[in-house]
N, C-alpha and C positions, 0 to 999 in steps of 0.2 A: 504494500500500500504506500502510495506517495504521500508524504506529509507536507502540510503547508507551513511556511516559515515567514517570519517578519511581522511587523506591526506598522500601522499607518502613523506617520509623523507630520505629513503635510498633504492636503488635498485642495488644490486650486480649482474650485468649481467655476463654471462660466456664468455670465449674466447678460443683461441687455447690452452692455457696453463692451463686454469681452466674450466673443462667441467661441473662442478656442484658446487653450493654454497647453503647451507641450514642447517636446524636443529639447530636453534639458542637458546640462553638463555641469560637472562639479570641479572644484579645485580647493586644496588646502591653502589657506593664507598663512603668511609668516607669523601672524599673531595667534595662530591656532584655530581661528574661525574657519567655517566651511562656506565658500562662495558657491551659489547655485545660480546659473544663468539659463534662461529659457525663452522661447518665442511666445510673445503675448499679442494675440490678435485683437483688432478693434473694429468697430463698425457692426454691420449686420450679417456678414458672411464668414464662414469658417473654411472656405476652400483655400487651396494652396496659393492661389494668386490674389487672395484678399489682403487687406491692409494689416500689417504686423510690424512690431518693433521687437527689440531684444531687451528683456527685463532681467533684474537680478534681485535675489534675496540672500540674506546671510544668517547663518546659525552660529551662535557663540557657545552652544552647549551640546556639541556633537550630534546635531540634527534633531534634537528634541523639540526645539521651537525655532521660529524663523521670523525675520524682520518683514516689514511691509514691502511690497515690490516697488522698485524704481526703474525707470527706463535708462539704459546705459548706451544703447545704439538706436537711434530713431531713423526710420526711413525718410528720405528727402523727397523733393518734388519730382525727381527723375525715376523713382523706384515704385514698383508695386508693393514691395515689402522687403524686409530683411528677416532671415530665419535660419534655423538649423545651426546653432552655435556649437563650437568646440573650444573649451578652455585648455591651455597647456602652460606649463611652467617653462619659460624661456631659459636658455643657457646662461644669460646674463642676470637672471633673477626676476625679470619682468613677468607680468601676467600677459599671456598672448591669447587673442580671441580671433578665431576664424569663423566666418559665417557666409551664407549665401545671400546675394542681392539680386533681386529680379527687377529688370529694367521695365519701365512702364510702357514705352512706345514701341517695343519690339520683343520678339520671342527670344529673349536673351537672359541668361542667368549664369553668373560666375562667382567663384569664391573671392571674398575680400578679407583683409587682415588688419587688425589694429592691436595696439599693445598699451599696457598700463605700467608705469613706474611707481605708482603709489597704491599697489595692492587692490586695484579695481575701483578706486574712487573716481578716477578720470581716465579717459582713453585718448590716444593720439588720433589724428585724422585718419580714417580708414583708407586703404588703397587696394586696387585690384591686384589679385595674385597673378593674373594672366592678361595679355592684351586682347584676347578674343572678344570682339564686340557683337558678333553675329550669332553665336551658338548657345545652346542650352545645356548646362551641366547640373548635376544633382550631387550635393554632398549631404551627409547625415550628421545629426547631433552626436557629440562625444566620440567622434571617429578619428580626429587628428591624433598622431602619436609621435613622441620624441624617442628616437632610437638610442641605444646605449652609446653609439658613436657621435651623438649630437645632431644627426640629420633629423629633420622634421618631415614627416610624410602626411599628406592629406589624401586619402582615397576618395575618388569621385567617380562619376559615371556620365558618359557623354550621351546625350539624348537628342541630337539634331541631325538633320540630313538636308541636302540640297536637291530639290526637284524642280526642273525647268527654271533654274536660276533663282529659286525662292527658298529661303531657309524655313523649314517647318519643324515643329516639335513632334517627335515620335516617341512611342513607348519603349522601343527596343534600346537597351542600354549597352554601352561598351565600358569595360573597366579602364579607368584612368588613374594614374598616381601623380599628384603634384608634390613638389619637393622644395625644401629650402636647405641649403648647406651653409648659410651665413646668418643663422639665428633670426630668420624671418625678414631680413632686409630685402631679399628678392626671392622669387619663386620660378620654377620651371616644370614642364612636364617631363617626368623622369624616364618612363618606360613606354614601350609600344602599347597601343590600345589593344585590349583583348575582347573577343566575342565568345559567346558560349559555343561549344562544339555543336554541330548540326543546327546552325543558327536559324535555318528556315523553319524548324519545328518549334521554336520558342518565340512567343510574342514579347516577353519581357527582356530577353537577353540576360546580361549580368547587371544587377541593380544593387544600390545601397551597400557597397562593399565595405567590410571592416578589415583591419589588419592587426594581427597579434604577433609580437616578437618573442620567440623562444629564448630561453636562457643562453643558448649557444649562438644567438644572433640570427638564426634563420627566421624568415618571415612567413606567416600563414595568412592568406587572404580568403575570406568567405563572402560570397555574394548571394543575394536574394535572386530566386528564379521562379518560373512557373512550371518547373519540372519536378516538383514534389520534394526537392532537397536543396539545401545550400550547396553551391558549387565552390570547390576549393582549389587553390593553386599555391605554390611555394616559391620563395626567392632565397638564394644563398649569397646575394651580392647587394644587400641593403636596398632592394626594391628595383634594381635596374632591369633585371630579366626575371621572368616567371615561367613556371611549368604550365602546361596546358590545363585549363580548368576541367575538373572532374567532379561528379556528385559525391558528397560525403553522406553515406547512408545512415550515420548516427543522427545527423542534424536534418531530420525531416522538417519540411517547412512549407507553408502556403506562401503567397506573395507578401512576405513580411520579413523585415531585417533581423539579423542576429547580431549581438554585441558580445565580444569576449575580452575580458580584462582580468588583471590580477587584483585580488582583494583578500584580506585576512590570511595572507600567506598561501592562498589557493588560487587556482584559475577558475573563474566563473564565466559561464556562457548562458546568456539570457535570450530566450527565443520562444516562438510559438511552434509547437510540434504540429504535424499534419492533423487538421481538425475535421476533415470531410467525412464524418461518419454518417450513416443513413438516418440516425436519430437526432442529428444536431441541426439547428437553424443557422446556417452560415450566412444567409442574407442579412440577418440582424447583426452578426458579429464580424463580418468580413473575413471569416475564417481565422481570426486572430485571437483565439482562445483555446486552451488556457495559456497562461504565461508561466514558463518554468525556468528554473535555474539548474543547470547541470554543473557538477563540481568535479574538478580534477585535482589530485594530490601530486601529480607528476608532470607539471608544466604543459598540460594539454595533450599528453600522449594518450590518455584514456580518461573517460568521465564515468566514475563508478557510482555516483549518487545523484539523484534527481529530486528536486523539491518544487512544490507549487509556490509561486509568488501570488498568483491569482487563479482560482479554480471555479469561479462562478461562470458557467457556460452561457449565461444570458447576457454577459458583457464581453467586451473585447479590449485588448491591451497590446500596445506596440510602441516602438521607438524608445527602447530603454537607454538609460545612462547608468554608469556604475562608479561608485566612489569607494576608495579603500580607506576605512577609518582605523585600520590596525586590528582591533578586536571586534569590529563590526563592518558591515557594508551598507551603503545607501543605494537603493535602486529607484530611479524615477522612470515613469512611463506614462503614455496616454491611457486614459480610462474612459470608456464610453459613457459611464455615469447614467446607465439605464436609458439611454437615448436612441440606441441603434446607430449612432455616428461614432466611428472608431476614433476620429481625431477630434476629441472634445475637451475633456478635463485632464488635469495633470495630478498624478499621485506620487508620493515618495514613501517607500517603506524602509524601515531600519531592520536589518537582519544581523543578529549576533553571530560571531564566529562559532560559538558553542552550538548553535542550531545547525551548522553545516558540517560538523565534524563528529 
């Protein structure tokens, strides 16, 4: 029997002025506080191209209570929104923040970067990570990673194509890795773009890729697909070249992302397993239920324990973030909040290490 773990420490419900909260990311501040940054939508629509800014809350008691939200990156008159943040600790000690900016007047979305030298109180003027003004990229929350050698990687997915001279947005994704080798001062596309094998059989291609670094420096990339599993590939040269993507049969998955990180001295993988049983209403849950945490004691070589983070099959949960508190983990994620809309409210659970071992 799979046990449920964790307890709620924050639930950011929606209201008439905030139709959607989600896509969070955590960082430990130098004063010991926990910074949590997320996408806060405004107006009347919750769709991905609706108005949104990036907000922050802080906990001074290891996630037990949180400050009131404040906006730290606001979308300007050129943008539909800013969303999907990732916090990282820069090599010079600054707080780094990567996010997606969607331009208002064309089908264009690219990652932007800003940094803070005062622990998140203020941020520098954001700048584009790449010069592409015509295409559409997707990045996901809490996916940026600083490697042991100091290189910063931002996995992304390319979602544009040119047809008859016109750039159009398409669902099929190609795996892309953006990189900075100078502590965020400049960025470039590191490796060749990858498609899913037998590409013509997949509508999604490779989407919402996450990267995990093994203790020996190898990299593991896992991508959302519509082929019943997360597809994996590996790199032995800090992300420059990758093996061909193949299905990982342990990580069964609907069209929903997986996130893998270290926490509590363990490797945690948070994802939705395949939900499409004949007795389940997937229309209401988008197939994104339950939400589980798979635990590895050996750096991701095997996952021997599985726990429920959420097991109410009438709701759906997705786009997790993971924080390592030492003797506890914080997991944030979208919660449909009994609405039938997966991308609705935001919930954080605190899970003690003793619950996972």
